[in-house]
N, CA, C, O and the ligand as a Tripos MOL2 file, in Angstrom:
@<TRIPOS>MOLECULE
protein
  305   303    77     0     0
PROTEIN
NO_CHARGES

@<TRIPOS>ATOM
      1 N          90.6830  106.0870   93.0980 N.3       1 MET1
      2 CA         91.8700  105.2710   92.8470 C.3       1 MET1
      3 C          91.6360  104.3690   91.6340 C.2       1 MET1
      4 O          92.5290  104.2000   90.8030 O.2       1 MET1
      5 N          90.4650  103.8030   91.5350 N.am      2 ARG2
      6 CA         90.2100  102.8790   90.4360 C.3       2 ARG2
      7 C          90.0430  103.5830   89.0940 C.2       2 ARG2
      8 O          90.0610  102.9360   88.0470 O.2       2 ARG2
      9 N          89.8840  104.8830   89.1180 N.am      3 THR3
     10 CA         89.6960  105.5950   87.8590 C.3       3 THR3
     11 C          91.0220  106.1030   87.3150 C.2       3 THR3
     12 O          91.0820  106.5710   86.1780 O.2       3 THR3
     13 N          92.0930  106.0200   88.1130 N.am      4 LYS4
     14 CA         93.3800  106.5310   87.6530 C.3       4 LYS4
     15 C          94.0310  105.5730   86.6570 C.2       4 LYS4
     16 O          93.7310  104.3800   86.6200 O.2       4 LYS4
     17 N          94.9160  106.1270   85.8670 N.am      5 ASP5
     18 CA         95.6980  105.3250   84.9420 C.3       5 ASP5
     19 C          97.0940  105.1120   85.5140 C.2       5 ASP5
     20 O          97.4800  105.7610   86.4860 O.2       5 ASP5
     21 N          97.8420  104.2060   84.9110 N.am      6 CYS6
     22 CA         99.1860  103.8900   85.3810 C.3       6 CYS6
     23 C         100.0650  105.1350   85.4270 C.2       6 CYS6
     24 O         100.0790  105.9360   84.4930 O.2       6 CYS6
     25 N         100.7970  105.2830   86.5290 N.am      7 GLN7
     26 CA        101.6510  106.4560   86.7160 C.3       7 GLN7
     27 C         102.8590  106.4340   85.7880 C.2       7 GLN7
     28 O         103.5260  107.4540   85.6140 O.2       7 GLN7
     29 N         103.1440  105.2840   85.1940 N.am      8 ARG8
     30 CA        104.3290  105.1810   84.3430 C.3       8 ARG8
     31 C         103.9730  105.2350   82.8630 C.2       8 ARG8
     32 O         104.5860  105.9870   82.1050 O.2       8 ARG8
     33 N         102.9690  104.4270   82.4370 N.am      9 CYS9
     34 CA        102.6930  104.3220   81.0090 C.3       9 CYS9
     35 C         101.3040  104.8150   80.6170 C.2       9 CYS9
     36 O         100.9770  104.8740   79.4310 O.2       9 CYS9
     37 N         100.4810  105.1720   81.6140 N.am     10 GLY10
     38 CA         99.1720  105.7160   81.3090 C.3      10 GLY10
     39 C          98.1020  104.6810   81.0020 C.2      10 GLY10
     40 O          96.9620  105.0400   80.7070 O.2      10 GLY10
     41 N          98.4470  103.4190   81.0680 N.am     11 SER11
     42 CA         97.4830  102.3570   80.8000 C.3      11 SER11
     43 C          96.3860  102.3390   81.8580 C.2      11 SER11
     44 O          96.6180  102.6850   83.0170 O.2      11 SER11
     45 N          95.2110  101.9400   81.4520 N.am     12 GLY12
     46 CA         94.1210  101.8010   82.3990 C.3      12 GLY12
     47 C          93.9980  100.3920   82.9470 C.2      12 GLY12
     48 O          93.0690  100.0890   83.6950 O.2      12 GLY12
     49 N          94.9460   99.5190   82.5700 N.am     13 ARG13
     50 CA         94.8880   98.1170   83.0040 C.3      13 ARG13
     51 C          95.5740   97.9420   84.3550 C.2      13 ARG13
     52 O          96.6510   97.3530   84.4430 O.2      13 ARG13
     53 N          94.9480   98.4530   85.3920 N.am     14 LEU14
     54 CA         95.5190   98.3820   86.7310 C.3      14 LEU14
     55 C          94.8030   97.3140   87.5380 C.2      14 LEU14
     56 O          93.5750   97.2910   87.6170 O.2      14 LEU14
     57 N          95.5840   96.4370   88.1310 N.am     15 ALA15
     58 CA         95.0350   95.3870   88.9850 C.3      15 ALA15
     59 C          95.2410   95.7780   90.4420 C.2      15 ALA15
     60 O          96.3490   96.1180   90.8560 O.2      15 ALA15
     61 N          94.1690   95.7250   91.2050 N.am     16 HIS16
     62 CA         94.2270   96.0420   92.6300 C.3      16 HIS16
     63 C          94.2580   94.7270   93.3990 C.2      16 HIS16
     64 O          93.3400   93.9120   93.3090 O.2      16 HIS16
     65 N          95.3270   94.5430   94.1520 N.am     17 VAL17
     66 CA         95.5420   93.2700   94.8470 C.3      17 VAL17
     67 C          95.4100   93.4730   96.3510 C.2      17 VAL17
     68 O          95.9870   94.4090   96.9050 O.2      17 VAL17
     69 N          94.6640   92.6150   97.0030 N.am     18 LEU18
     70 CA         94.6300   92.6040   98.4590 C.3      18 LEU18
     71 C          94.7470   91.1580   98.9170 C.2      18 LEU18
     72 O          93.8680   90.3370   98.6520 O.2      18 LEU18
     73 N          95.8400   90.8550   99.6070 N.am     19 GLY19
     74 CA         96.0550   89.5180  100.1420 C.3      19 GLY19
     75 C          96.0370   89.5820  101.6630 C.2      19 GLY19
     76 O          96.9000   90.2100  102.2760 O.2      19 GLY19
     77 N          95.0630   88.9380  102.2570 N.am     20 HIS20
     78 CA         94.9410   88.9740  103.7160 C.3      20 HIS20
     79 C          95.7630   87.8320  104.3050 C.2      20 HIS20
     80 O          95.2750   86.7090  104.4330 O.2      20 HIS20
     81 N          97.0000   88.1220  104.6600 N.am     21 CYS21
     82 CA         97.9000   87.0490  105.0980 C.3      21 CYS21
     83 C          98.1990   87.1060  106.5900 C.2      21 CYS21
     84 O          98.8940   86.2390  107.1190 O.2      21 CYS21
     85 N          97.6760   88.1250  107.2710 N.am     22 SER22
     86 CA         97.9280   88.2770  108.7120 C.3      22 SER22
     87 C          99.4310   88.1960  108.9990 C.2      22 SER22
     88 O         100.2050   88.9600  108.4220 O.2      22 SER22
     89 N          99.8590   87.2800  109.8870 N.am     23 ASP23
     90 CA        101.2700   87.2250  110.2720 C.3      23 ASP23
     91 C         102.0370   86.1420  109.5200 C.2      23 ASP23
     92 O         103.0390   85.6220  110.0080 O.2      23 ASP23
     93 N         101.5530   85.8120  108.3270 N.am     24 MET24
     94 CA        102.2320   84.7770  107.5380 C.3      24 MET24
     95 C         102.8910   85.3640  106.2890 C.2      24 MET24
     96 O         102.8990   84.7400  105.2280 O.2      24 MET24
     97 N         103.4320   86.5480  106.4260 N.am     25 CYS25
     98 CA        104.0900   87.2080  105.3060 C.3      25 CYS25
     99 C         105.5960   86.9240  105.3460 C.2      25 CYS25
    100 O         106.2360   87.0440  106.3910 O.2      25 CYS25
    101 N         106.1330   86.5560  104.2190 N.am     26 SER26
    102 CA        107.5550   86.2740  104.1150 C.3      26 SER26
    103 C         108.1960   87.2880  103.1740 C.2      26 SER26
    104 O         107.7200   87.4970  102.0580 O.2      26 SER26
    105 N         109.2750   87.9130  103.6300 N.am     27 ILE27
    106 CA        109.9880   88.9010  102.8230 C.3      27 ILE27
    107 C         111.4740   88.5630  102.8210 C.2      27 ILE27
    108 O         112.0670   88.3450  103.8780 O.2      27 ILE27
    109 N         112.0680   88.5210  101.6470 N.am     28 ASP28
    110 CA        113.5170   88.4030  101.5360 C.3      28 ASP28
    111 C         114.0420   89.6990  100.9510 C.2      28 ASP28
    112 O         113.6600   90.0910   99.8490 O.2      28 ASP28
    113 N         114.9060   90.3510  101.6790 N.am     29 LEU29
    114 CA        115.4230   91.6470  101.2480 C.3      29 LEU29
    115 C         116.7420   91.9170  101.9490 C.2      29 LEU29
    116 O         116.9010   91.6490  103.1400 O.2      29 LEU29
    117 N         117.6740   92.4480  101.1920 N.am     30 ALA30
    118 CA        118.9630   92.8690  101.7580 C.3      30 ALA30
    119 C         119.6510   91.7450  102.5260 C.2      30 ALA30
    120 O         120.2730   91.9820  103.5620 O.2      30 ALA30
    121 N         119.5370   90.5190  102.0130 N.am     31 GLY31
    122 CA        120.2040   89.3940  102.6520 C.3      31 GLY31
    123 C         119.5120   88.9020  103.9030 C.2      31 GLY31
    124 O         120.0500   88.0630  104.6260 O.2      31 GLY31
    125 N         118.3310   89.4130  104.1640 N.am     32 ARG32
    126 CA        117.5920   88.9870  105.3520 C.3      32 ARG32
    127 C         116.3210   88.2600  104.9510 C.2      32 ARG32
    128 O         115.7860   88.4500  103.8580 O.2      32 ARG32
    129 N         115.8570   87.4250  105.8660 N.am     33 HIS33
    130 CA        114.5750   86.7470  105.6830 C.3      33 HIS33
    131 C         113.6830   87.1470  106.8530 C.2      33 HIS33
    132 O         113.9830   86.8650  108.0130 O.2      33 HIS33
    133 N         112.5790   87.8110  106.5170 N.am     34 ALA34
    134 CA        111.6460   88.2380  107.5630 C.3      34 ALA34
    135 C         110.3520   87.4550  107.4260 C.2      34 ALA34
    136 O         109.8740   87.2000  106.3200 O.2      34 ALA34
    137 N         109.8040   87.0830  108.5530 N.am     35 TYR35
    138 CA        108.5440   86.3360  108.5460 C.3      35 TYR35
    139 C         107.6490   86.8950  109.6380 C.2      35 TYR35
    140 O         108.0520   86.9890  110.7970 O.2      35 TYR35
    141 N         106.4280   87.2680  109.2600 N.am     36 GLY36
    142 CA        105.5010   87.8310  110.2480 C.3      36 GLY36
    143 C         104.4860   88.7170  109.5610 C.2      36 GLY36
    144 O         104.0430   88.4280  108.4500 O.2      36 GLY36
    145 N         104.1200   89.8040  110.2320 N.am     37 TYR37
    146 CA        103.1730   90.7400  109.6350 C.3      37 TYR37
    147 C         103.8290   91.4840  108.4780 C.2      37 TYR37
    148 O         105.0540   91.5140  108.3600 O.2      37 TYR37
    149 N         103.0220   92.0670  107.6500 N.am     38 VAL38
    150 CA        103.5280   92.7490  106.4600 C.3      38 VAL38
    151 C         104.1980   94.0700  106.8660 C.2      38 VAL38
    152 O         103.5630   94.9210  107.4880 O.2      38 VAL38
    153 N         105.4780   94.2380  106.5150 N.am     39 PRO39
    154 CA        106.1430   95.5120  106.8350 C.3      39 PRO39
    155 C         105.4390   96.6780  106.1480 C.2      39 PRO39
    156 O         104.9690   96.5470  105.0180 O.2      39 PRO39
    157 N         105.3660   97.8210  106.8370 N.am     40 ARG40
    158 CA        104.6240   98.9650  106.3000 C.3      40 ARG40
    159 C         105.4850   99.8780  105.4360 C.2      40 ARG40
    160 O         104.9840  100.8320  104.8430 O.2      40 ARG40
    161 N         106.7820   99.5850  105.3660 N.am     41 ASP41
    162 CA        107.6630  100.5260  104.6740 C.3      41 ASP41
    163 C         108.1710   99.9900  103.3340 C.2      41 ASP41
    164 O         109.1900  100.4570  102.8260 O.2      41 ASP41
    165 N         107.4610   99.0080  102.7600 N.am     42 LEU42
    166 CA        107.9010   98.4340  101.4880 C.3      42 LEU42
    167 C         106.9770   98.7770  100.3250 C.2      42 LEU42
    168 O         107.2190   98.3500   99.1960 O.2      42 LEU42
    169 N         105.9420   99.5300  100.5840 N.am     43 GLY43
    170 CA        105.0560   99.9480   99.5010 C.3      43 GLY43
    171 C         104.0910   98.8760   99.0380 C.2      43 GLY43
    172 O         103.5520   98.9630   97.9350 O.2      43 GLY43
    173 N         103.8650   97.8610   99.8660 N.am     44 ILE44
    174 CA        102.9760   96.7590   99.4720 C.3      44 ILE44
    175 C         101.8920   96.5290  100.5200 C.2      44 ILE44
    176 O         101.4470   95.3970  100.7130 O.2      44 ILE44
    177 N         101.4700   97.5780  101.1900 N.am     45 GLY45
    178 CA        100.4820   97.4460  102.2410 C.3      45 GLY45
    179 C         101.1520   97.4040  103.5950 C.2      45 GLY45
    180 O         102.1710   98.0650  103.7950 O.2      45 GLY45
    181 N         100.6050   96.6390  104.5360 N.am     46 GLY46
    182 CA        101.2020   96.5510  105.8560 C.3      46 GLY46
    183 C         100.2580   95.9040  106.8430 C.2      46 GLY46
    184 O          99.0470   95.8580  106.6300 O.2      46 GLY46
    185 N         100.8270   95.4030  107.9290 N.am     47 GLY47
    186 CA        100.0070   94.7720  108.9590 C.3      47 GLY47
    187 C          99.4900   93.4180  108.5050 C.2      47 GLY47
    188 O         100.2700   92.5090  108.2190 O.2      47 GLY47
    189 N          98.1790   93.2910  108.4410 N.am     48 ASP48
    190 CA         97.5620   92.0130  108.0630 C.3      48 ASP48
    191 C          97.4990   91.7950  106.5600 C.2      48 ASP48
    192 O          97.3280   90.6640  106.1050 O.2      48 ASP48
    193 N          97.6360   92.8670  105.7840 N.am     49 ASP49
    194 CA         97.3130   92.7810  104.3650 C.3      49 ASP49
    195 C          98.4510   93.1970  103.4330 C.2      49 ASP49
    196 O          99.0970   94.2250  103.6340 O.2      49 ASP49
    197 N          98.6770   92.3790  102.4180 N.am     50 VAL50
    198 CA         99.4500   92.8200  101.2610 C.3      50 VAL50
    199 C          98.4730   93.5410  100.3470 C.2      50 VAL50
    200 O          97.4850   92.9550   99.9030 O.2      50 VAL50
    201 N          98.7400   94.7910  100.0700 N.am     51 GLN51
    202 CA         97.8090   95.5790   99.2670 C.3      51 GLN51
    203 C          98.6020   96.4440   98.2970 C.2      51 GLN51
    204 O          99.4080   97.2790   98.7080 O.2      51 GLN51
    205 N          98.3650   96.2380   97.0210 N.am     52 LEU52
    206 CA         99.0770   97.0160   96.0220 C.3      52 LEU52
    207 C          98.2870   97.0560   94.7270 C.2      52 LEU52
    208 O          97.3810   96.2560   94.4940 O.2      52 LEU52
    209 N          98.6590   98.0050   93.9050 N.am     53 THR53
    210 CA         98.0490   98.1400   92.5840 C.3      53 THR53
    211 C          99.1630   98.1010   91.5640 C.2      53 THR53
    212 O         100.1420   98.8390   91.6780 O.2      53 THR53
    213 N          99.0210   97.2390   90.5580 N.am     54 TYR54
    214 CA        100.0720   97.1830   89.5480 C.3      54 TYR54
    215 C          99.4760   97.1780   88.1500 C.2      54 TYR54
    216 O          98.3080   96.8530   87.9350 O.2      54 TYR54
    217 N         100.3360   97.5550   87.2080 N.am     55 CYS55
    218 CA         99.9250   97.7390   85.8250 C.3      55 CYS55
    219 C         100.1620   96.4580   85.0250 C.2      55 CYS55
    220 O         101.2550   95.8930   85.0530 O.2      55 CYS55
    221 N          99.1390   96.0110   84.3180 N.am     56 LEU56
    222 CA         99.2600   94.7900   83.5280 C.3      56 LEU56
    223 C          99.9960   95.0300   82.2150 C.2      56 LEU56
    224 O         100.3280   94.0710   81.5180 O.2      56 LEU56
    225 N         100.2540   96.2690   81.8680 N.am     57 ASP57
    226 CA        101.0100   96.5360   80.6490 C.3      57 ASP57
    227 C         102.5090   96.6660   80.9170 C.2      57 ASP57
    228 O         103.3070   96.0200   80.2360 O.2      57 ASP57
    229 N         102.9040   97.4750   81.8810 N.am     58 CYS58
    230 CA        104.3430   97.7020   82.0820 C.3      58 CYS58
    231 C         104.8660   97.0930   83.3840 C.2      58 CYS58
    232 O         106.0790   97.0400   83.5840 O.2      58 CYS58
    233 N         103.9850   96.6340   84.2720 N.am     59 GLY59
    234 CA        104.4310   95.9930   85.4950 C.3      59 GLY59
    235 C         104.6730   96.9270   86.6600 C.2      59 GLY59
    236 O         104.9750   96.4730   87.7630 O.2      59 GLY59
    237 N         104.5480   98.2150   86.4360 N.am     60 GLN60
    238 CA        104.8170   99.1910   87.4910 C.3      60 GLN60
    239 C         103.8580   99.0200   88.6700 C.2      60 GLN60
    240 O         102.6410   98.9890   88.4870 O.2      60 GLN60
    241 N         104.4140   98.9080   89.8860 N.am     61 ILE61
    242 CA        103.6000   98.9880   91.0950 C.3      61 ILE61
    243 C         103.3290  100.4630   91.3480 C.2      61 ILE61
    244 O         104.2460  101.2840   91.3700 O.2      61 ILE61
    245 N         102.0700  100.7800   91.5370 N.am     62 GLN62
    246 CA        101.6940  102.1730   91.7060 C.3      62 GLN62
    247 C         102.0430  102.6370   93.1230 C.2      62 GLN62
    248 O         101.8040  101.9180   94.0940 O.2      62 GLN62
    249 N         102.6030  103.8270   93.2330 N.am     63 GLY63
    250 CA        102.9750  104.3440   94.5380 C.3      63 GLY63
    251 C         104.0470  105.3980   94.4160 C.2      63 GLY63
    252 O         104.4350  105.7830   93.3120 O.2      63 GLY63
    253 N         104.5290  105.8670   95.5640 N.am     64 ALA64
    254 CA        105.5300  106.9290   95.6050 C.3      64 ALA64
    255 C         106.9130  106.3070   95.7030 C.2      64 ALA64
    256 O         107.4210  106.0670   96.7980 O.2      64 ALA64
    257 N         107.5190  106.0480   94.5490 N.am     65 PHE65
    258 CA        108.8690  105.4820   94.5060 C.3      65 PHE65
    259 C         109.8570  106.5320   93.9910 C.2      65 PHE65
    260 O         109.4430  107.4200   93.2460 O.2      65 PHE65
    261 N         111.1230  106.4740   94.3480 N.am     66 PRO66
    262 CA        111.7170  105.4610   95.2310 C.3      66 PRO66
    263 C         111.2900  105.6270   96.6800 C.2      66 PRO66
    264 O         111.0070  106.7360   97.1350 O.2      66 PRO66
    265 N         111.2470  104.5100   97.4000 N.am     67 LEU67
    266 CA        110.9380  104.5300   98.8200 C.3      67 LEU67
    267 C         112.2070  104.8100   99.6100 C.2      67 LEU67
    268 O         113.3020  104.4600   99.1710 O.2      67 LEU67
    269 N         112.0660  105.4400  100.7730 N.am     68 PRO68
    270 CA        113.2370  105.5910  101.6460 C.3      68 PRO68
    271 C         113.7000  104.2200  102.1310 C.2      68 PRO68
    272 O         112.9350  103.2580  102.0770 O.2      68 PRO68
    273 N         114.9420  104.1180  102.6020 N.am     69 PRO69
    274 CA        115.4520  102.8280  103.0750 C.3      69 PRO69
    275 C         114.5100  102.2150  104.1160 C.2      69 PRO69
    276 O         114.0800  102.8820  105.0570 O.2      69 PRO69
    277 N         114.2050  100.9420  103.9240 N.am     70 SER70
    278 CA        113.2620  100.2630  104.8170 C.3      70 SER70
    279 C         113.9830   99.7360  106.0510 C.2      70 SER70
    280 O         115.2120   99.7010  106.1130 O.2      70 SER70
    281 N         113.1970   99.3340  107.0100 N.am     71 ASP71
    282 CA        113.7500   98.8030  108.2440 C.3      71 ASP71
    283 C         114.6200   97.5720  107.9940 C.2      71 ASP71
    284 O         115.6670   97.4040  108.6190 O.2      71 ASP71
    285 N         114.1770   96.7150  107.0740 N.am     72 LEU72
    286 CA        114.9350   95.4950  106.7750 C.3      72 LEU72
    287 C         116.3180   95.7950  106.2170 C.2      72 LEU72
    288 O         117.2400   94.9900  106.3510 O.2      72 LEU72
    289 N         116.4540   96.9490  105.5960 N.am     73 GLU73
    290 CA        117.7330   97.3040  104.9780 C.3      73 GLU73
    291 C         118.7060   97.9630  105.9480 C.2      73 GLU73
    292 O         119.8730   98.1610  105.6110 O.2      73 GLU73
    293 N         118.2450   98.3000  107.1320 N.am     74 GLN74
    294 CA        119.1030   98.9750  108.0930 C.3      74 GLN74
    295 C         120.1510   98.0020  108.6380 C.2      74 GLN74
    296 O         119.8430   96.8390  108.9010 O.2      74 GLN74
    297 N         121.3710   98.4710  108.8050 N.am     75 PRO75
    298 CA        122.3920   97.5930  109.3920 C.3      75 PRO75
    299 C         122.0340   97.1840  110.8090 C.2      75 PRO75
    300 O         121.5150   97.9950  111.5760 O.2      75 PRO75
    301 N         122.3070   95.9260  111.1670 N.am     76 ARG76
    302 CA        122.0110   95.4560  112.5270 C.3      76 ARG76
    303 C         123.2960   95.3210  113.3140 C.2      76 ARG76
    304 O         123.2670   94.9380  114.4830 O.2      76 ARG76
    305 ZN        101.9030  100.9020   83.1420 Zn       77 ZN77
@<TRIPOS>BOND
     1     1     2 1
     2     2     3 1
     3     3     4 2
     4     3     5 am
     5     5     6 1
     6     6     7 1
     7     7     8 2
     8     7     9 am
     9     9    10 1
    10    10    11 1
    11    11    12 2
    12    11    13 am
    13    13    14 1
    14    14    15 1
    15    15    16 2
    16    15    17 am
    17    17    18 1
    18    18    19 1
    19    19    20 2
    20    19    21 am
    21    21    22 1
    22    22    23 1
    23    23    24 2
    24    23    25 am
    25    25    26 1
    26    26    27 1
    27    27    28 2
    28    27    29 am
    29    29    30 1
    30    30    31 1
    31    31    32 2
    32    31    33 am
    33    33    34 1
    34    34    35 1
    35    35    36 2
    36    35    37 am
    37    37    38 1
    38    38    39 1
    39    39    40 2
    40    39    41 am
    41    41    42 1
    42    42    43 1
    43    43    44 2
    44    43    45 am
    45    45    46 1
    46    46    47 1
    47    47    48 2
    48    47    49 am
    49    49    50 1
    50    50    51 1
    51    51    52 2
    52    51    53 am
    53    53    54 1
    54    54    55 1
    55    55    56 2
    56    55    57 am
    57    57    58 1
    58    58    59 1
    59    59    60 2
    60    59    61 am
    61    61    62 1
    62    62    63 1
    63    63    64 2
    64    63    65 am
    65    65    66 1
    66    66    67 1
    67    67    68 2
    68    67    69 am
    69    69    70 1
    70    70    71 1
    71    71    72 2
    72    71    73 am
    73    73    74 1
    74    74    75 1
    75    75    76 2
    76    75    77 am
    77    77    78 1
    78    78    79 1
    79    79    80 2
    80    79    81 am
    81    81    82 1
    82    82    83 1
    83    83    84 2
    84    83    85 am
    85    85    86 1
    86    86    87 1
    87    87    88 2
    88    87    89 am
    89    89    90 1
    90    90    91 1
    91    91    92 2
    92    91    93 am
    93    93    94 1
    94    94    95 1
    95    95    96 2
    96    95    97 am
    97    97    98 1
    98    98    99 1
    99    99   100 2
   100    99   101 am
   101   101   102 1
   102   102   103 1
   103   103   104 2
   104   103   105 am
   105   105   106 1
   106   106   107 1
   107   107   108 2
   108   107   109 am
   109   109   110 1
   110   110   111 1
   111   111   112 2
   112   111   113 am
   113   113   114 1
   114   114   115 1
   115   115   116 2
   116   115   117 am
   117   117   118 1
   118   118   119 1
   119   119   120 2
   120   119   121 am
   121   121   122 1
   122   122   123 1
   123   123   124 2
   124   123   125 am
   125   125   126 1
   126   126   127 1
   127   127   128 2
   128   127   129 am
   129   129   130 1
   130   130   131 1
   131   131   132 2
   132   131   133 am
   133   133   134 1
   134   134   135 1
   135   135   136 2
   136   135   137 am
   137   137   138 1
   138   138   139 1
   139   139   140 2
   140   139   141 am
   141   141   142 1
   142   142   143 1
   143   143   144 2
   144   143   145 am
   145   145   146 1
   146   146   147 1
   147   147   148 2
   148   147   149 am
   149   149   150 1
   150   150   151 1
   151   151   152 2
   152   151   153 am
   153   153   154 1
   154   154   155 1
   155   155   156 2
   156   155   157 am
   157   157   158 1
   158   158   159 1
   159   159   160 2
   160   159   161 am
   161   161   162 1
   162   162   163 1
   163   163   164 2
   164   163   165 am
   165   165   166 1
   166   166   167 1
   167   167   168 2
   168   167   169 am
   169   169   170 1
   170   170   171 1
   171   171   172 2
   172   171   173 am
   173   173   174 1
   174   174   175 1
   175   175   176 2
   176   175   177 am
   177   177   178 1
   178   178   179 1
   179   179   180 2
   180   179   181 am
   181   181   182 1
   182   182   183 1
   183   183   184 2
   184   183   185 am
   185   185   186 1
   186   186   187 1
   187   187   188 2
   188   187   189 am
   189   189   190 1
   190   190   191 1
   191   191   192 2
   192   191   193 am
   193   193   194 1
   194   194   195 1
   195   195   196 2
   196   195   197 am
   197   197   198 1
   198   198   199 1
   199   199   200 2
   200   199   201 am
   201   201   202 1
   202   202   203 1
   203   203   204 2
   204   203   205 am
   205   205   206 1
   206   206   207 1
   207   207   208 2
   208   207   209 am
   209   209   210 1
   210   210   211 1
   211   211   212 2
   212   211   213 am
   213   213   214 1
   214   214   215 1
   215   215   216 2
   216   215   217 am
   217   217   218 1
   218   218   219 1
   219   219   220 2
   220   219   221 am
   221   221   222 1
   222   222   223 1
   223   223   224 2
   224   223   225 am
   225   225   226 1
   226   226   227 1
   227   227   228 2
   228   227   229 am
   229   229   230 1
   230   230   231 1
   231   231   232 2
   232   231   233 am
   233   233   234 1
   234   234   235 1
   235   235   236 2
   236   235   237 am
   237   237   238 1
   238   238   239 1
   239   239   240 2
   240   239   241 am
   241   241   242 1
   242   242   243 1
   243   243   244 2
   244   243   245 am
   245   245   246 1
   246   246   247 1
   247   247   248 2
   248   247   249 am
   249   249   250 1
   250   250   251 1
   251   251   252 2
   252   251   253 am
   253   253   254 1
   254   254   255 1
   255   255   256 2
   256   255   257 am
   257   257   258 1
   258   258   259 1
   259   259   260 2
   260   259   261 am
   261   261   262 1
   262   262   263 1
   263   263   264 2
   264   263   265 am
   265   265   266 1
   266   266   267 1
   267   267   268 2
   268   267   269 am
   269   269   270 1
   270   270   271 1
   271   271   272 2
   272   271   273 am
   273   273   274 1
   274   274   275 1
   275   275   276 2
   276   275   277 am
   277   277   278 1
   278   278   279 1
   279   279   280 2
   280   279   281 am
   281   281   282 1
   282   282   283 1
   283   283   284 2
   284   283   285 am
   285   285   286 1
   286   286   287 1
   287   287   288 2
   288   287   289 am
   289   289   290 1
   290   290   291 1
   291   291   292 2
   292   291   293 am
   293   293   294 1
   294   294   295 1
   295   295   296 2
   296   295   297 am
   297   297   298 1
   298   298   299 1
   299   299   300 2
   300   299   301 am
   301   301   302 1
   302   302   303 1
   303   303   304 2
@<TRIPOS>SUBSTRUCTURE
     1 MET1         2 RESIDUE 1 A MET
     2 ARG2         6 RESIDUE 1 A ARG
     3 THR3        10 RESIDUE 1 A THR
     4 LYS4        14 RESIDUE 1 A LYS
     5 ASP5        18 RESIDUE 1 A ASP
     6 CYS6        22 RESIDUE 1 A CYS
     7 GLN7        26 RESIDUE 1 A GLN
     8 ARG8        30 RESIDUE 1 A ARG
     9 CYS9        34 RESIDUE 1 A CYS
    10 GLY10       38 RESIDUE 1 A GLY
    11 SER11       42 RESIDUE 1 A SER
    12 GLY12       46 RESIDUE 1 A GLY
    13 ARG13       50 RESIDUE 1 A ARG
    14 LEU14       54 RESIDUE 1 A LEU
    15 ALA15       58 RESIDUE 1 A ALA
    16 HIS16       62 RESIDUE 1 A HIS
    17 VAL17       66 RESIDUE 1 A VAL
    18 LEU18       70 RESIDUE 1 A LEU
    19 GLY19       74 RESIDUE 1 A GLY
    20 HIS20       78 RESIDUE 1 A HIS
    21 CYS21       82 RESIDUE 1 A CYS
    22 SER22       86 RESIDUE 1 A SER
    23 ASP23       90 RESIDUE 1 A ASP
    24 MET24       94 RESIDUE 1 A MET
    25 CYS25       98 RESIDUE 1 A CYS
    26 SER26      102 RESIDUE 1 A SER
    27 ILE27      106 RESIDUE 1 A ILE
    28 ASP28      110 RESIDUE 1 A ASP
    29 LEU29      114 RESIDUE 1 A LEU
    30 ALA30      118 RESIDUE 1 A ALA
    31 GLY31      122 RESIDUE 1 A GLY
    32 ARG32      126 RESIDUE 1 A ARG
    33 HIS33      130 RESIDUE 1 A HIS
    34 ALA34      134 RESIDUE 1 A ALA
    35 TYR35      138 RESIDUE 1 A TYR
    36 GLY36      142 RESIDUE 1 A GLY
    37 TYR37      146 RESIDUE 1 A TYR
    38 VAL38      150 RESIDUE 1 A VAL
    39 PRO39      154 RESIDUE 1 A PRO
    40 ARG40      158 RESIDUE 1 A ARG
    41 ASP41      162 RESIDUE 1 A ASP
    42 LEU42      166 RESIDUE 1 A LEU
    43 GLY43      170 RESIDUE 1 A GLY
    44 ILE44      174 RESIDUE 1 A ILE
    45 GLY45      178 RESIDUE 1 A GLY
    46 GLY46      182 RESIDUE 1 A GLY
    47 GLY47      186 RESIDUE 1 A GLY
    48 ASP48      190 RESIDUE 1 A ASP
    49 ASP49      194 RESIDUE 1 A ASP
    50 VAL50      198 RESIDUE 1 A VAL
    51 GLN51      202 RESIDUE 1 A GLN
    52 LEU52      206 RESIDUE 1 A LEU
    53 THR53      210 RESIDUE 1 A THR
    54 TYR54      214 RESIDUE 1 A TYR
    55 CYS55      218 RESIDUE 1 A CYS
    56 LEU56      222 RESIDUE 1 A LEU
    57 ASP57      226 RESIDUE 1 A ASP
    58 CYS58      230 RESIDUE 1 A CYS
    59 GLY59      234 RESIDUE 1 A GLY
    60 GLN60      238 RESIDUE 1 A GLN
    61 ILE61      242 RESIDUE 1 A ILE
    62 GLN62      246 RESIDUE 1 A GLN
    63 GLY63      250 RESIDUE 1 A GLY
    64 ALA64      254 RESIDUE 1 A ALA
    65 PHE65      258 RESIDUE 1 A PHE
    66 PRO66      262 RESIDUE 1 A PRO
    67 LEU67      266 RESIDUE 1 A LEU
    68 PRO68      270 RESIDUE 1 A PRO
    69 PRO69      274 RESIDUE 1 A PRO
    70 SER70      278 RESIDUE 1 A SER
    71 ASP71      282 RESIDUE 1 A ASP
    72 LEU72      286 RESIDUE 1 A LEU
    73 GLU73      290 RESIDUE 1 A GLU
    74 GLN74      294 RESIDUE 1 A GLN
    75 PRO75      298 RESIDUE 1 A PRO
    76 ARG76      302 RESIDUE 1 A ARG
    77 ZN77       305 GROUP 0 **** ****
């Protein structure tokens, strides 16, 4: 993973982020405010950890995008 280049621009300036926030994750999406563990369907890790890799040149978060509609976006 660390040897790959950016999926968008090919830059090698990829930052790997891991934030261990447990159940103190706050997400605002689709007019909702969620607070708790990290949702697993947003492409930023899940559970206890925010985990993502992003490019310092173009800003692209590395991953399989577009993501399918997340739980937060579902009508209630
Ligand atoms: Zn890039």
